[in-house]
N, C-alpha and C positions, 0 to 999 in steps of 0.2 A: 382727281375726283374720289372722294371718300364715300364709301357706302356703309350704311349701318347694317346690323344683323337683320333688322326688320325689312330693310330694302331687299336683302338677299333672300331671306327665307319667308318673308311675309309677316303679317302682324301676329300670327299664332305662335311665334317663337317662344315667348315667355311661357305660354301654356305648355308647349312641347318640352321646354327645359324643366318645368315643374313636374311634368309627368315622368320624365326620365329620372329625376332626383327622387321621386317617391317610389318608383318601381325598382330602383337599385337596392341591392342587398346591403344591410347596414355593415359598416366596418367593424371588425373585431379587434379588440385590444389584446396585448400580450397576456393580461390576466385572464381573459376569457379563453384563450387558447392554451393555457398552461396545462401540462400533463398532470393527471390525477396521481397523487402519491399512493403507492401501494403499502399495505401493512407489512411490517417485518418484526420478528420477535426481538425483544430487547437483548442486548449483549449481556452475557453473564459477567464479564469483567469490564467495568467502566474505565474510561480513559482518564488518567489523572491530569490535572493542570500542570504542565511541565515548567519547571524552573530553568532558566538559562544555565547552561554548563553542566546539566545532569542528564543522564540516561535513566529511564525507568524500566522496570521488569517485574513481572509477577513470578515469585519463587514458590515452588511447592513445599509445603510444610507437613502435609498429610494427604493420604490417599485412602478413600473408603474408611475414614475414621482411624486409620493406622498412621501413627506419627512417623515422620521421615527425618530423623535428626541428622543423618549423614548428608542428605541433600542441602538442608538449610545451613549446616555448619560449613560445607564446602563453598557455598555461595558467599557466606560471610567472610571466609578467608580469601576469596577472590576479590573482595573489595565492595561488595554490595552491602548497603546498610538499610535497615527497615525504615520506612517513612512513618513519621509520627502523625497521629490524627490531627494535631493542631496545624500541620502543614497543608493538609487537604481536608478542610472541614465539610466539604460536600459528601464525604463518605461516612459521616457520623452515623447515619441511619442504616447503612449497609453492613457495618462491621458485625462479625460473628460474636454474639455475646459470650459464648463458651471458649473463646480463643485463649491460647496460652500467652499471646502477645497482646496484653491489655491496652497499652498505649499506642499500638500500631494498627495498621489497616490489614486485616485478614478477611478474605472473602472466599468461601467455598474451598478451604484448604490451601489457598494461595496467599502469600504475604507480599504486599507491595514494597519493593525495594528500589533504591536509587544508588547511583555511583557516578563519579565524575566522568565526563565524556573523554577526557584525556586518557584516563585509565582504561576505558572501554576501547578506545582506539588502539592502545598498546596491546590489549588482549586480542583484538581482531587481527592485528599485524602478526602476532605470535602464532595464532592458529592458521593464518594464511601461509606463513613460512613452513609450518609443520605439514600442511596439506601439499605444498609444492614439493617438499622433500620426499614425501610418500609417492607422489606422482612420478618423480624422477626415478625413484627406486624401482617402481613397477615397470616403467619403460625400459630401464637398464636391464632388469631381470628378463624381460620379454625379449629384448634385442640380443641378449646373450645366446639365445637359442637359434638365432638367425644363421644361415649358411649361405655362402656366395653362390652355391649351385642351385639353391632353392630359397631365395630370400623371402622373408615374411612380408616385407614391404617392397614393392617394385615400383620404380618411378614410371608412371604411365604418361606416355607422350603420344600425341597424335600428330601425324605429319601429312601434309598435302603436297603432292607432286603433280606437275603438269607435263604433258608430252612435249617433245622437242619441236613439233609442228613442221615437219619437213614438207 
């Protein structure tokens, strides 16, 4: 025997269902529940469009209107090369008009440079090796002062023993 909803709940079921549907809170979509974005100041140095195979870096060419030729020349010798304005046209309006580097991108005393990623990987490995050698030197120098009667580092062990249970 099959019973309909009207048989079970009476003839007012449609009215009751309509009443529930109208009193229910409307569903919210993701757009309505999206968190409001807060304001943040613009970055002083914009991010360049990266070409594959290159690492980018902003290199200091001046500080407080004082030129820094030593820094820029050392970075050029390391393998960094200035990025030309034609490579990153979105920087055309941001470039300093009084820059010494007319065809390159200089913003607030910093020059946008690029270098091949392989070269930067070799540079990273070189400095990691130097860092490791210095750490080993410090550790060896420190441990040289260690004495067996009063060691600088003592192996700390904790032991647990149980009674014999006689």
